[in-house]
C-alpha positions as CSV (number, residue, x, y, z in Angstrom):
1,M,84.0,124.6,135.8
2,R,86.3,127.7,137.0
3,V,90.1,128.0,135.9
4,I,92.7,128.8,137.7
5,D,95.8,129.4,136.1
6,A,98.5,128.3,138.1
7,H,102.0,130.2,136.6
8,T,101.8,133.6,136.0
9,H,103.9,136.7,137.1
10,V,103.8,140.1,137.6
11,F,105.8,143.4,138.2
12,T,103.9,146.3,138.6
13,E,104.5,150.0,137.9
14,A,104.1,150.5,141.9
15,M,106.4,147.6,143.2
16,M,109.3,149.0,140.4
17,D,108.5,152.7,141.9
18,A,109.1,151.3,145.3
19,I,112.2,149.1,144.6
20,A,113.6,152.1,142.6
21,R,113.0,154.3,146.4
22,A,114.8,151.2,148.4
23,V,117.5,150.5,146.5
24,P,118.9,152.5,143.4
25,A,121.7,149.8,142.3
26,L,119.0,147.7,140.8
27,A,116.3,150.3,139.7
28,P,114.0,148.6,137.3
29,K,114.0,150.7,134.0
30,L,111.2,150.3,132.1
31,T,111.1,151.7,128.9
32,K,107.2,151.7,126.9
33,H,106.9,151.6,123.5
34,D,103.8,150.9,122.4
35,E,101.0,150.4,123.5
36,E,101.3,146.5,123.9
37,S,104.3,146.3,125.7
38,G,108.0,147.7,126.6
39,I,111.5,146.9,127.3
40,L,112.0,146.1,131.5
41,Q,116.3,146.4,132.7
42,I,116.9,145.6,136.0
43,G,121.1,144.3,136.8
44,D,121.8,142.8,134.0
45,V,118.8,141.3,132.4
46,K,116.8,142.6,129.6
47,Q,113.4,141.5,128.7
48,N,112.5,142.5,125.2
49,P,109.5,142.6,124.6
50,F,108.4,142.9,128.3
51,P,104.4,142.6,127.8
52,R,102.0,145.5,128.9
53,G,99.7,141.7,131.1
54,A,103.2,142.0,133.4
55,W,102.1,145.4,135.1
56,D,98.3,146.6,134.2
57,L,95.8,144.8,136.2
58,E,93.3,145.9,133.4
59,R,95.1,144.4,130.9
60,R,95.2,141.1,132.7
61,F,91.9,141.1,133.3
62,A,90.7,141.7,129.9
63,D,92.7,138.9,128.9
64,M,91.7,136.7,131.3
65,A,88.7,137.0,130.3
66,Q,89.4,136.9,127.0
67,Q,91.7,133.0,127.8
68,G,88.6,131.7,129.7
69,V,90.1,131.6,133.4
70,D,88.9,133.1,136.3
71,A,92.4,133.9,138.7
72,H,95.3,133.9,138.5
73,V,98.1,132.4,141.2
74,V,100.3,135.5,140.2
75,A,104.9,135.8,141.4
76,N,107.7,137.4,140.7
77,I,109.1,137.4,137.7
78,P,111.8,135.5,136.9
79,H,113.8,138.5,136.4
80,T,114.3,139.0,139.4
81,F,115.0,136.4,141.3
82,L,118.4,138.8,141.7
83,Y,120.3,135.3,143.1
84,E,123.6,137.0,142.2
85,A,123.1,140.1,143.4
86,D,124.2,141.6,147.4
87,A,121.8,139.5,149.7
88,G,120.6,142.8,151.4
89,A,119.6,144.1,148.3
90,A,118.0,141.2,147.1
91,A,116.3,140.3,150.5
92,T,114.6,143.9,151.0
93,I,113.3,143.8,146.8
94,C,111.9,140.2,147.3
95,E,110.1,142.1,150.6
96,I,108.9,144.7,148.2
97,Q,107.3,142.7,146.1
98,N,105.8,139.6,148.9
99,E,103.8,142.6,150.4
100,A,102.7,144.1,147.3
101,I,101.5,140.4,146.1
102,G,99.9,140.5,148.8
103,A,98.1,143.5,149.3
104,L,97.0,142.4,144.9
105,A,95.9,139.0,146.3
106,R,93.9,140.8,149.2
107,A,92.2,143.5,146.5
108,H,91.1,141.1,144.5
109,P,89.7,137.9,145.9
110,G,88.9,135.1,144.0
111,R,90.8,136.7,140.9
112,I,94.1,137.3,142.1
113,I,96.1,134.1,144.5
114,G,100.1,135.1,145.9
115,M,103.1,133.3,145.7
116,S,106.5,134.0,147.3
117,T,109.8,134.9,146.3
118,L,112.7,134.7,148.7
119,P,116.8,135.4,148.4
120,M,117.6,132.1,148.1
121,Q,121.6,132.6,148.6
122,A,120.8,134.1,152.3
123,P,119.2,130.9,153.2
124,A,118.6,132.0,156.7
125,E,117.2,135.1,156.1
126,A,115.1,133.6,153.3
127,A,113.4,131.4,155.9
128,S,112.4,134.1,157.6
129,I,111.2,136.1,155.3
130,L,109.2,133.0,153.8
131,K,107.8,132.4,157.4
132,R,106.1,136.7,156.6
133,A,105.3,135.5,153.6
134,I,102.6,133.2,155.1
135,T,101.6,133.9,157.8
136,Q,101.6,137.8,157.1
137,H,101.0,138.4,153.7
138,G,98.6,135.5,153.5
139,L,100.6,134.0,149.7
140,R,100.2,130.2,149.5
141,G,103.5,129.5,147.5
142,L,107.0,130.1,146.8
143,H,108.1,130.7,142.9
144,L,111.4,129.6,142.8
145,G,114.3,129.5,140.2
146,S,116.5,126.8,138.9
147,N,119.6,127.5,140.6
148,I,120.9,129.6,142.9
149,G,123.8,131.4,141.6
150,G,124.9,128.7,139.8
151,G,123.8,126.3,142.0
152,N,122.0,123.7,142.3
153,L,118.8,123.2,144.3
154,D,120.3,120.4,146.4
155,D,122.2,122.2,147.9
156,P,122.2,121.9,151.8
157,G,122.7,125.3,152.7
158,L,118.7,125.2,151.2
159,D,117.4,123.4,153.9
160,A,116.4,126.1,156.1
161,V,113.9,127.2,154.0
162,W,113.1,123.5,152.7
163,E,111.7,123.4,156.6
164,V,109.8,126.0,156.5
165,A,108.2,124.7,153.6
166,N,107.4,121.9,154.6
167,A,106.2,123.0,157.9
168,H,103.2,124.9,155.5
169,D,102.9,122.1,152.8
170,L,103.9,125.1,150.8
171,F,103.6,124.9,146.6
172,V,106.8,125.2,145.4
173,L,106.9,126.8,141.3
174,V,110.4,125.8,140.4
175,H,111.1,128.5,137.4
176,P,114.3,128.1,134.8
177,H,116.3,131.1,134.8
178,K,120.1,131.8,134.6
179,V,120.7,128.6,131.8
180,V,123.3,126.5,131.7
181,A,125.2,126.2,128.7
182,A,123.9,129.1,127.7
183,A,126.9,130.3,125.6
184,R,126.2,127.2,122.9
185,M,122.7,128.5,123.2
186,H,122.8,131.5,122.0
187,S,121.3,131.3,117.9
188,Y,117.5,130.5,117.0
189,Y,116.3,131.6,121.0
190,L,117.9,128.6,122.0
191,T,118.4,129.6,125.5
192,N,115.0,129.4,126.0
193,L,113.8,126.8,124.0
194,V,116.3,124.5,125.0
195,G,118.1,126.4,128.0
196,N,114.4,126.7,130.2
197,P,113.3,122.9,129.4
198,L,117.2,122.0,130.6
199,E,117.3,123.9,133.5
200,T,114.0,122.8,134.9
201,T,115.1,119.1,134.0
202,I,118.6,120.1,135.9
203,A,116.5,121.7,138.8
204,A,114.0,118.6,139.1
205,A,116.5,115.7,138.8
206,S,118.8,117.5,141.9
207,L,115.8,117.4,143.9
208,V,115.0,113.5,143.3
209,F,118.4,112.5,143.8
210,G,120.2,115.0,146.5
211,G,117.3,113.4,148.6
212,V,115.5,117.4,149.3
213,V,111.8,115.4,148.2
214,E,112.7,112.2,149.9
215,R,113.7,114.4,153.5
216,Y,111.0,117.1,152.9
217,P,107.3,115.3,151.1
218,R,105.2,117.7,151.8
219,I,106.7,120.4,149.9
220,R,104.5,120.5,146.2
221,F,107.4,120.6,144.0
222,C,105.8,121.9,140.9
223,F,107.7,122.3,137.5
224,S,106.9,124.8,135.3
225,H,106.8,124.0,131.2
226,G,105.5,120.6,131.7
227,G,108.6,119.7,133.3
228,G,111.3,120.4,131.1
229,F,112.6,116.4,129.7
230,A,111.9,115.5,133.7
231,P,108.6,113.4,132.7
232,Y,109.9,112.3,129.4
233,Q,113.7,110.6,130.4
234,A,111.9,109.8,134.1
235,G,113.1,106.2,133.0
236,R,116.4,106.9,132.3
237,F,116.4,107.8,135.4
238,V,115.5,104.9,137.5
239,H,117.5,103.0,135.2
240,G,120.4,105.3,136.3
241,W,119.8,104.5,139.6
242,N,119.4,100.5,139.1
243,V,123.2,101.1,137.2
244,R,125.3,103.6,138.8
245,A,126.6,104.0,142.0
246,E,127.2,108.0,141.8
247,A,122.5,108.1,142.1
248,K,122.8,106.3,144.8
249,Q,124.8,108.5,147.5
250,R,122.5,110.7,148.6
251,L,119.0,109.5,147.9
252,K,118.0,106.8,150.5
253,G,115.4,105.1,148.9
254,H,113.9,104.8,145.1
255,P,113.9,107.5,143.4
256,Q,110.3,106.5,141.8
257,E,108.9,106.9,145.2
258,S,110.6,111.2,145.4
259,M,109.7,110.9,141.4
260,D,105.7,109.9,141.9
261,R,105.8,113.0,144.5
262,L,106.8,115.8,141.8
263,L,104.0,118.0,140.2
264,Y,103.7,119.6,136.6
265,D,102.1,122.3,134.7
266,S,100.1,122.2,131.3
267,I,102.2,124.0,129.2
268,T,103.3,121.9,126.9
269,H,101.8,123.5,123.4
270,K,100.8,120.8,122.2
271,P,98.0,118.2,122.9
272,S,99.0,115.1,122.6
273,V,102.2,115.9,124.3
274,L,99.7,117.3,126.8
275,R,97.6,114.1,126.7
276,F,101.4,112.0,127.7
277,L,101.9,113.7,130.2
278,I,98.6,113.1,132.1
279,D,98.5,109.9,131.0
280,E,102.4,109.5,132.7
281,V,102.1,111.4,136.0
282,G,98.3,111.1,136.6
283,A,95.8,114.1,136.4
284,D,95.8,114.7,140.6
285,R,99.5,115.7,139.8
286,V,99.7,118.3,136.8
287,V,98.0,122.0,137.4
288,F,96.8,124.4,134.8
289,G,99.6,127.3,133.6
290,T,100.0,129.8,131.0
291,D,103.1,131.8,131.7
292,Y,101.0,134.8,131.5
293,P,101.7,137.4,130.3
294,F,105.0,136.2,128.6
295,D,105.2,135.6,124.4
296,M,106.6,131.9,125.3
297,G,103.8,130.7,127.4
298,T,100.2,130.1,125.6
299,T,97.1,132.5,125.6
300,T,95.0,128.8,123.9
301,G,95.8,127.0,127.1
302,V,91.7,126.0,127.9
303,A,91.6,124.7,124.5
304,E,94.7,123.1,124.8
305,L,93.7,121.4,127.7
306,R,89.7,120.1,126.3
307,A,92.0,118.5,123.2
308,A,94.3,116.5,125.2
309,T,91.3,115.3,126.8
310,A,87.8,114.7,127.1
311,D,87.1,113.7,130.8
312,T,85.6,116.2,132.3
313,A,86.8,115.3,135.7
314,V,90.1,115.0,134.6
315,Q,89.8,118.8,133.2
316,A,87.5,119.7,136.3
317,A,91.1,118.3,138.4
318,I,93.5,120.3,136.3
319,F,91.5,123.7,136.0
320,E,90.7,123.9,139.7
321,G,90.3,121.4,142.0
322,N,94.5,120.8,141.9
323,T,95.5,123.9,142.3
324,R,92.8,124.7,145.0
325,R,93.8,121.3,147.1
326,L,97.8,122.3,146.4
327,L,97.7,125.8,147.4
328,G,94.6,125.8,150.2
329,A,92.7,128.3,147.2
């Protein structure tokens, strides 16, 4: 069976050069320090190490072959969400990346499937850019940060984007960034170990209880890294709605109805946890992912899924079928 990785990132040197020319104030700076990685600085964000596979396509294809993956769904790196930046500059950077990712997908059919990124701090402009990404660049989904300048994804101002995504039955991969309570998590890499799944959980809960999933039922919201803590606290969400008036402020129906539409990638790092996720939400709501090329992703995802379930029909759905259905790929 073929394997499609629905959660990977790309940031080529050509993209970096184009951004540097168009928006010098936010020019990415890549310092290569060995054959495997470098240090990337963009705005106030630094990634160390920044893996070679993010910018080197030949390395990417070699890693795909080594990991048993046939195709990558590629999205921008979270460092270029830039939701706190000037909206005009962010829009320019999004257009550059969307055009480049679309070109990569056309150049490598069957191996690369493209995702868009948007200047979400300017929802009307973001909606226009999303339309172009779909209709002109051939991109199949949206890569979305877990918060917009510290605001949650249930902000009514974002409705212009949701309307376009809903009209196109769009796959939306929600990825953590700019994590909450970062000041308390400087030690032990907790900003990633705890902060990232916490961010994803807040995003999922906001979209459910804010009524976004309910009002835009054709959007395929997918949550990174196994959904953070959301699938494992689903009972608590429902209990809270049953006993607290606050949980009913914007959600018209029962939260389970919205939660039953949420999707998750397979990045759990442990077959028994992945098995729980599949059993809890159903195999049709899980897509295979690795978070390539970052070190908090997995290079053994294929083996992890096979260890989680021996059911070849479930494997086929998660490795390929669900992603093809959800992205129209």
